matplotlib code that plots the C-alpha trace (Angstrom):
import matplotlib.pyplot as plt

x = [4.1, 3.8, 2.3, 5.3, 8.0, 6.1, 6.4, 9.6, 10.6, 9.5, 10.8, 14.3, 13.3, 12.5, 16.1, 17.7, 16.0, 16.4, 20.6, 20.3, 18.7, 20.9, 22.0, 19.9, 21.8, 20.5, 19.1, 21.1, 20.6, 21.6, 20.5, 17.7, 14.8, 15.2, 12.4, 11.1, 9.0, 5.8, 3.1, -0.1, -3.0, -6.0, -7.5, -11.3, -13.8, -15.7, -15.2, -16.8, -18.8, -21.1, -21.8, -22.7, -25.1, -26.5, -27.3, -27.7, -25.5, -21.7, -19.9, -17.1, -14.8, -13.5, -11.9, -14.1, -11.4, -9.0, -10.4, -10.1, -10.5, -13.2, -15.0, -18.3, -19.2, -21.3, -24.6, -23.6, -22.8, -19.8, -17.8, -14.6, -13.4, -13.3, -16.6, -18.1, -16.8, -17.9, -21.7, -21.0, -19.7, -23.0, -25.1, -23.6, -24.3, -27.4, -26.9, -27.3, -24.0, -23.1, -20.2, -18.6, -16.3, -12.4, -9.3, -5.5, -5.3, -8.2, -9.0, -6.4, -7.9, -11.6, -11.4, -9.4, -12.2, -15.0, -16.7, -16.1, -16.1, -14.0, -11.3, -11.5, -9.3, -7.3, -4.4, -1.2, -0.1, 3.0, 4.5, 4.5, 1.0, 0.6, 1.5, -2.4, -4.1, -4.6, -4.4, -7.2, -6.1, -5.2, -7.4, -5.2, -2.3, -0.3, 3.4, 5.6, 6.7, 9.2, 7.9, 10.6, 10.6, 9.3, 12.9, 14.6, 16.8, 16.4, 14.2, 15.3, 16.0, 19.3, 19.9, 18.9, 22.1, 23.7, 20.6, 18.4, 14.6, 11.8, 9.2, 6.6, 7.3, 5.8, 4.7, 5.2, 8.1, 10.4, 10.6, 10.3, 13.3, 15.2, 14.4, 15.0, 18.7, 19.6, 18.3, 19.9, 23.1, 22.7, 22.6, 20.2, 20.0, 16.3, 15.0, 11.4, 8.9, 5.8, 3.3, 2.7, 2.4, 5.8, 7.3, 5.6, 6.8, 10.6, 10.2, 8.9, 11.7, 14.6, 15.0, 14.9, 15.1, 12.6, 9.2, 8.3, 4.7, 2.3, 1.8, -1.7, -0.8, 1.7, -0.9, -3.2, -1.1, 1.1, 0.9, 1.1, 4.1, 5.6, 5.9, 5.8, 6.3, 9.3, 7.9, 10.3, 8.8, 10.3, 8.4, 5.0, 2.3, -0.4, -3.5, -6.2, -8.9, -8.4, -9.5, -8.8, -5.9, -6.8, -10.0, -9.7, -13.4, -13.7, -10.7, -12.2, -15.3, -13.9, -11.3, -14.0, -16.3, -13.1, -12.4, -16.2, -16.4, -13.6, -15.1, -18.1, -17.1, -17.9, -14.3, -13.5, -16.6, -15.7, -12.0, -12.8, -15.5, -12.8, -9.6, -10.9, -8.2, -7.0, -7.8, -7.8, -5.0, -5.5, -3.1, -4.2, -6.7, -5.7, -9.3, -8.2, -10.1, -13.2, -14.7, -18.1, -20.4, -22.8, -22.0, -20.2, -23.1, -21.5, -23.7, -21.5, -18.2, -17.4, -18.4, -16.3, -12.5, -10.4, -7.3, -4.3, -3.4, 0.2, 1.6, 4.1, 6.3, 6.8, 7.5, 10.5, 11.5, 11.9, 14.4, 11.9, 12.0, 9.4, 7.7, 7.0, 4.3, 4.3, 8.2, 7.6, 10.4, 8.9, 9.1, 12.3, 10.2, 7.8, 8.0, 10.5, 7.8, 6.7, 10.3, 11.3, 8.0, 9.2, 13.0, 10.9, 9.2, 12.3, 14.3, 11.7, 11.3, 14.9, 14.9, 12.2, 14.1, 17.3, 15.1, 13.5, 16.3, 14.8, 15.8, 13.6, 11.3, 9.7, 6.0, 4.7, 1.7, -1.1, 0.2, -3.0, -4.1, -1.3, -1.7, -5.1, -4.8, -1.6, 1.0, 2.5, 3.3, 3.6, 2.2, 4.7, 3.4, 0.0, -3.6, -4.9, -9.0, -11.8, -12.7, -10.1, -10.2, -12.0, -9.6, -6.4, -4.9, -3.2, -0.6, -0.5, -0.1, 3.9, 3.4, 1.6, 0.6, -2.5, -3.1, -1.0, -0.7, 3.1, 4.3, 7.3, 8.8, 7.5, 4.3, 1.2, -0.8, -1.9, -4.9, -7.3, -8.9, -5.7, -5.7, -8.5, -7.8, -4.4, -2.8, -3.2, -1.5, -2.4, -0.6, -1.8, -0.5, -3.3, -6.7, -9.4, -7.4, -8.5, -12.0, -11.5, -9.3, -12.4, -14.6, -12.1, -12.1, -15.8, -15.7, -13.7, -15.7, -13.0, -12.4, -9.1, -7.6, -6.1, -3.0, -2.4, 1.5, 2.6, 5.1, 5.8, 9.7, 8.7, 6.5, 9.9, 10.3, 6.4, 6.6, 10.1, 11.7, 8.7, 6.7, 3.4, 2.1, 1.4, 1.3, 0.6, -2.0, -0.8, -0.3, 2.4, 4.7, 4.7, 5.4, 8.3, 11.2, 10.8, 10.5, 13.7, 15.8, 14.8, 14.1, 14.8, 12.7, 10.0, 7.2, 4.4, 1.1, -0.1, -3.6, -4.0, -2.5, -5.0, -6.5, -5.1, -2.5, -3.5, -6.7, -6.9, -4.9, -4.2, -1.9, 0.1, 1.3, 2.0, -0.9, 0.1, -2.5, -5.7, -5.9, -1.5, -1.0, 2.4, 3.7, 2.2, 3.7, 7.0, 6.4, 5.7, 8.8, 10.7, 9.2, 10.1, 13.8, 13.6, 11.7, 14.3, 17.5, 16.3, 16.3, 12.6, 12.5, 16.0, 13.4, 10.8, 12.5, 12.2, 8.3, 7.1, 7.3, 9.7, 7.4, 5.3, 7.8, 7.5, 3.7, 3.8, 6.3, 3.8, 1.1, 2.8, 3.2, 7.1]
y = [41.4, 40.0, 37.2, 36.7, 37.4, 35.0, 32.0, 33.2, 33.0, 29.2, 28.0, 29.0, 27.6, 24.2, 24.2, 24.9, 21.9, 19.4, 20.6, 19.3, 16.3, 12.9, 11.7, 8.3, 6.2, 4.1, 1.1, -1.7, -5.4, -6.6, -3.1, -3.8, -1.1, 1.8, 2.2, 6.3, 6.4, 6.0, 8.1, 6.3, 6.4, 5.0, 1.7, 2.5, 0.2, -0.5, -0.7, 2.7, -0.1, -0.7, 3.2, 3.4, 0.0, 1.4, 4.7, 3.8, 7.3, 7.2, 10.5, 11.3, 13.9, 15.9, 19.3, 21.3, 23.4, 20.5, 20.1, 17.7, 15.7, 17.6, 20.8, 22.1, 24.1, 26.9, 25.1, 23.7, 20.5, 18.5, 17.3, 15.4, 12.1, 11.4, 12.7, 10.6, 7.2, 8.0, 8.3, 5.1, 3.6, 4.8, 3.5, -0.1, -0.3, 1.4, 4.0, 7.8, 9.9, 13.2, 15.0, 16.6, 19.5, 18.9, 20.8, 19.9, 20.6, 19.2, 16.1, 13.5, 14.6, 14.8, 11.4, 9.9, 11.4, 9.9, 12.8, 11.0, 7.3, 7.9, 10.3, 11.5, 14.9, 14.1, 12.2, 10.9, 7.7, 7.8, 5.8, 8.7, 9.1, 5.4, 5.5, 7.6, 6.8, 4.0, 4.0, 2.2, 1.2, 3.9, 5.4, 7.6, 7.6, 11.1, 12.3, 15.0, 16.4, 19.0, 21.9, 23.8, 26.3, 25.0, 26.0, 24.1, 21.4, 19.0, 15.5, 14.0, 14.5, 14.1, 17.2, 19.1, 18.7, 21.8, 24.1, 25.5, 24.6, 26.4, 24.8, 26.4, 26.6, 23.8, 22.2, 18.2, 18.8, 20.1, 16.8, 15.2, 17.1, 16.0, 12.4, 12.4, 14.3, 11.1, 8.3, 10.1, 11.8, 14.7, 17.8, 21.3, 24.6, 24.5, 28.3, 28.1, 30.7, 32.0, 31.3, 29.3, 32.5, 34.1, 30.6, 30.8, 34.0, 33.3, 30.3, 32.5, 35.2, 32.9, 33.4, 29.5, 26.2, 24.5, 24.1, 21.1, 20.6, 17.7, 17.1, 17.8, 21.4, 22.2, 20.3, 23.3, 26.4, 24.5, 27.2, 24.9, 26.6, 27.9, 25.5, 21.7, 18.9, 16.5, 13.2, 11.7, 12.3, 12.7, 10.4, 8.8, 9.7, 7.3, 9.4, 7.3, 6.9, 6.1, 4.9, 4.8, 2.9, -0.3, -0.3, -3.5, -3.9, -0.5, -0.8, -4.1, -2.8, 0.1, -1.7, -4.1, -1.4, -0.2, -3.6, -4.0, -0.5, -1.5, -4.8, -3.4, -0.4, 2.4, 2.9, 3.9, 6.1, 8.5, 8.4, 9.5, 12.1, 13.3, 13.3, 13.5, 12.8, 10.0, 6.4, 4.5, 2.5, -1.2, -1.9, 0.5, -1.0, -4.8, -6.9, -9.9, -13.3, -14.0, -10.9, -12.4, -10.6, -9.4, -5.6, -5.6, -4.3, -3.1, -5.4, -8.2, -7.5, -7.9, -4.7, -5.7, -5.0, -8.2, -7.7, -10.5, -11.2, -10.1, -8.5, -9.8, -6.7, -7.4, -11.6, -10.4, -7.4, -10.4, -12.3, -15.0, -15.8, -14.6, -18.0, -18.3, -20.2, -20.4, -21.9, -25.2, -26.5, -27.2, -31.4, -32.5, -33.0, -30.2, -28.1, -24.6, -22.1, -24.3, -24.3, -20.7, -19.7, -21.7, -20.2, -16.8, -16.9, -18.6, -15.7, -13.1, -14.6, -14.1, -10.7, -9.9, -11.7, -9.7, -6.4, -6.7, -7.9, -11.3, -14.7, -17.0, -20.5, -22.3, -23.5, -26.5, -27.2, -25.1, -21.6, -19.4, -22.0, -21.9, -18.4, -17.8, -20.4, -18.1, -21.4, -18.7, -14.7, -14.6, -16.4, -16.2, -15.8, -16.3, -15.9, -12.6, -14.0, -12.1, -15.6, -15.4, -11.7, -12.4, -14.7, -12.9, -9.6, -9.4, -6.8, -5.2, -6.9, -8.3, -10.8, -10.9, -14.0, -14.6, -15.7, -14.6, -14.9, -16.0, -15.9, -16.2, -12.5, -12.3, -13.0, -10.2, -12.3, -9.6, -11.5, -14.0, -12.3, -12.7, -16.4, -17.1, -21.0, -20.8, -23.4, -22.7, -24.4, -24.9, -26.9, -30.2, -29.0, -26.5, -28.5, -26.7, -24.0, -25.6, -24.8, -20.8, -20.9, -21.6, -19.4, -16.6, -17.5, -17.7, -14.1, -12.7, -14.7, -17.0, -20.6, -21.8, -24.9, -26.3, -28.6, -29.8, -29.2, -32.0, -30.9, -27.0, -27.2, -27.6, -24.7, -23.4, -26.0, -26.1, -22.5, -22.2, -25.3, -27.9, -24.8, -26.3, -23.8, -20.3, -19.2, -20.8, -19.8, -20.3, -18.5, -16.5, -18.4, -21.1, -18.9, -16.6, -19.1, -19.8, -16.1, -15.4, -18.0, -16.9, -13.6, -12.4, -14.9, -14.6, -12.2, -12.0, -10.5, -7.2, -7.7, -3.8, -0.6, 0.7, -2.9, -4.9, -7.4, -9.9, -12.0, -12.6, -11.1, -12.8, -11.5, -12.8, -10.9, -11.5, -12.5, -11.8, -11.7, -9.8, -6.2, -6.0, -2.5, -2.0, -5.2, -4.5, -0.9, -2.7, -5.0, -2.5, -0.5, -3.6, -4.1, -0.4, -1.0, -4.0, -1.7, 0.8, -0.5, -3.3, -6.3, -7.0, -6.1, -8.7, -11.4, -10.7, -10.9, -14.6, -14.9, -11.3, -9.3, -6.5, -4.3, -5.3, -4.9, -1.4, -1.3, -3.9, -1.0, 1.3, -1.0, -1.1, 2.2, 2.5]
z = [9.7, 13.2, 11.8, 9.6, 12.7, 14.6, 12.0, 11.2, 15.2, 15.3, 12.4, 13.7, 16.9, 15.2, 13.6, 17.1, 17.8, 15.3, 15.5, 19.1, 18.1, 17.8, 14.2, 13.3, 11.1, 7.6, 9.1, 7.4, 8.2, 11.0, 12.8, 15.3, 14.8, 17.3, 19.5, 20.4, 23.4, 22.6, 24.3, 26.0, 24.6, 26.7, 25.0, 23.5, 25.9, 23.3, 19.2, 17.4, 15.4, 18.7, 18.5, 14.9, 15.4, 18.5, 17.1, 13.1, 12.5, 11.0, 12.4, 10.0, 10.9, 7.3, 6.9, 4.9, 2.9, 1.6, -2.4, -3.8, -0.6, 1.5, 0.6, 2.1, -1.6, -2.1, -1.7, 1.9, 0.6, 1.4, -2.0, -2.3, -2.8, 0.9, 1.6, -1.5, 0.3, 3.6, 1.9, 0.0, 3.1, 4.6, 2.2, 2.5, 5.8, 5.9, 8.7, 8.5, 7.7, 10.1, 8.7, 11.6, 11.2, 12.1, 12.0, 11.0, 14.9, 16.1, 14.1, 16.2, 19.6, 18.6, 17.1, 20.3, 21.9, 20.4, 19.3, 15.3, 14.5, 11.4, 10.2, 7.0, 7.1, 3.8, 5.6, 4.5, 6.2, 8.5, 10.7, 13.6, 13.3, 14.0, 17.8, 18.5, 15.4, 12.9, 9.0, 6.7, 3.4, 1.1, -1.4, -3.3, -4.1, -4.3, -4.6, -3.6, -7.4, -8.9, -11.3, -12.7, -16.1, -19.6, -20.6, -17.8, -19.6, -16.4, -16.8, -14.0, -10.1, -10.4, -12.7, -9.8, -7.8, -6.3, -7.4, -5.2, -4.8, -3.1, -0.4, 1.2, 5.2, 7.2, 3.8, 3.7, 0.7, 3.7, 5.2, 1.4, 0.1, 3.3, 3.0, -0.7, -0.2, 2.3, 0.3, -3.1, -1.7, -3.9, -1.6, -3.1, -1.6, -0.2, 0.7, 2.4, 1.3, 3.9, 0.8, -2.6, -4.4, -2.9, -4.2, -7.8, -8.3, -7.0, -9.7, -12.3, -11.4, -11.4, -7.6, -7.3, -9.9, -8.7, -6.8, -4.7, -3.0, -3.7, -7.3, -6.9, -5.3, -8.7, -11.0, -9.5, -11.0, -13.2, -16.8, -19.6, -21.7, -18.5, -16.0, -16.3, -13.9, -14.0, -14.1, -11.7, -8.1, -5.1, -2.7, -3.2, -0.6, 0.4, 1.7, 4.1, 6.6, 10.5, 13.0, 16.6, 18.0, 19.1, 17.4, 14.8, 14.5, 12.6, 10.9, 9.2, 8.6, 7.0, 5.1, 4.0, 2.9, 0.4, -0.9, -1.8, -3.0, -5.4, -6.3, -7.1, -9.2, -7.4, -6.1, -10.0, -10.4, -7.5, -8.5, -12.2, -10.1, -8.0, -10.3, -14.0, -16.7, -14.4, -13.6, -10.3, -10.0, -10.4, -7.5, -4.9, -2.9, -2.8, -2.4, -0.1, -1.0, 1.0, 0.2, -0.7, -3.0, -0.1, 1.3, 4.7, 7.4, 10.7, 12.7, 11.4, 12.7, 16.5, 18.1, 21.9, 21.4, 21.3, 23.2, 23.8, 27.4, 27.1, 23.9, 22.1, 22.4, 26.3, 25.3, 23.5, 25.8, 28.2, 26.0, 24.6, 20.7, 18.2, 17.5, 14.0, 11.9, 8.0, 7.8, 6.8, 3.7, 0.7, -0.1, -2.0, -5.5, -5.0, -7.9, -8.2, -7.1, -4.3, -2.8, -3.8, -1.8, 1.0, 0.7, 0.7, 4.3, 5.8, 4.7, 5.5, 9.5, 9.5, 8.6, 11.0, 13.6, 13.1, 13.0, 15.8, 18.1, 18.8, 18.6, 16.1, 16.8, 14.1, 15.2, 13.6, 12.1, 10.1, 10.5, 10.9, 13.6, 15.8, 15.8, 16.7, 19.8, 20.6, 20.0, 17.4, 17.8, 14.1, 10.5, 7.4, 3.8, 4.2, 2.1, 3.5, 3.6, 5.2, 6.6, 9.1, 9.8, 13.1, 14.5, 13.7, 12.2, 8.8, 7.2, 4.2, 0.9, 0.8, -2.0, -5.3, -8.0, -9.7, -13.0, -16.3, -19.8, -20.9, -24.3, -26.8, -26.9, -30.6, -30.0, -31.1, -28.2, -25.3, -24.2, -25.1, -27.9, -29.3, -29.0, -31.4, -32.7, -31.2, -28.7, -24.9, -22.6, -18.8, -15.9, -14.7, -11.4, -11.4, -11.6, -12.2, -15.0, -18.0, -17.2, -16.3, -19.4, -21.3, -19.3, -20.1, -23.6, -23.6, -22.3, -25.5, -27.8, -29.3, -29.6, -28.2, -27.9, -24.4, -23.5, -20.3, -19.5, -17.5, -15.6, -14.3, -15.8, -19.0, -20.1, -22.0, -23.9, -25.2, -25.9, -27.3, -28.7, -29.7, -30.4, -30.2, -27.7, -28.5, -24.8, -21.2, -18.9, -15.4, -11.8, -11.7, -8.9, -12.1, -14.9, -13.2, -13.3, -17.2, -17.7, -15.6, -17.4, -20.6, -20.2, -23.7, -25.5, -23.2, -21.7, -19.9, -21.4, -20.6, -22.1, -23.0, -22.2, -19.4, -18.6, -15.6, -16.9, -14.0, -14.3, -11.2, -7.8, -4.9, -1.8, 1.0, 3.7, 7.2, 10.3, 13.7, 17.0, 16.7, 18.2, 19.3, 18.0, 18.8, 18.0, 14.7, 14.5, 15.4, 12.4, 10.0, 11.0, 10.4, 7.2, 6.2, 7.2, 4.4, 1.7, 2.2, 2.3, -0.9, 1.3, 0.7, -3.1, -3.4, -1.5, -4.2, -7.2, -8.0, -7.0, -8.3, -11.6, -11.4, -12.1, -9.6, -6.5, -6.3, -6.2, -3.4, -2.0, -2.4, -1.0, 2.3, 2.6, 1.9]

ax = plt.figure().add_subplot(projection="3d")
ax.plot(x, y, z, "-o")
ax.set_aspect("equal")
plt.show()
């Protein structure tokens, strides 16, 4: 009883504090991003990589009671997806592994103090947390979902307008509901419960119309025939490992290892073992170019931490412009895809200029070289590349392109196997694509006739007018112009219902000076504003298939 009263008093105090907080308007261009006060976190003196190499051990802070992420089972063995990832990384690195128990209250401090090298504590990426730690690439995509009675007619979240939804006090569902209401313009009555069992009782007895919680939690208590989840979620949640703020070397080591485990198929095995019945999403972990076929080793990564002589933030606050490389205009005779890419880079730079509240200065010359030498603050639209990761720092992916098949809308061709003895077009502007097509046809055990299309703008003519081609195999940037101009007559082939529709994936993003965490945080906040108000989706529309724009937003954690 005393515990319940204390919890209620804490809740009332939180509500009172929130009522005193100033209203923060939704960001719309060109409103600059507001910057809250930042807690000063001492910069680490050495990377965790140095200690791992020196001691030959990896210390992972993990929750002992957070299945399916981490659980000390009855045999005294750490189980769960994050435990499996940690073991796989230690195997790659050739080091011993120590699991160190943390709690949700102690985890951050134990990471900052160096008691653990890596945090695997069922963490959901949140912008506020990045003032004190840094997230690695996401390894699991969850969601806040809605549980209702089987007999309820609702199929969308909009149908809950004006109804009563329950949450467990202190759970992330409270924040998710607040954000959902602010973004949707709908209003629901929110009722807090001290425990999940009490919330489920209220749902069964009709005191509430639905229960909001993580999809994993609701899936564990769902009773088929009695309760069901609405398929549309309130918001997605990206789970990730974390390193100390400013430890770029450790973050790079973890990210490269995650990508290597993904490329090797190990991440899919870990996912299948911990989330039976579901598959690792093809777009969850972006694999950068230059990954290579050798497992990453700690000794190959910089063990001392690079720090810029001056943060870009300090320059901007002194009234100096944001210096951006990679904004060269396309040549007048360049293909449409190159002109659209140049337009995207410039428009993205202008959006960042407005949201950071700075001027803009274009820097000529090779983008990454200008950034690495300090002549630029930012490089726009560059390939995410491990071969350059020791010189600069890369953002999350912002644009996806790669090999796809374009076919007539009424075609039954979904993949190379369906092209047996048919005609396949490749572009003269893409040298080597014919050999790549023949290699994929050989893997599919079919013979195809390859024809070279001289001009990119003739793709639609060959497929629809002349009819001498059954499909065109090219980079998606070249295929989207004819697809969007003839959207009812052309389509991108899907390969198969459970396959990755992309034959290759290439990612473009931003590059910034290595280990400038405050500048990176501000960039991410500006990008988040673009995703939230639709600006980013609008800029990407001519360059990325519609279904993949939402995927990019999730990759970026937005």
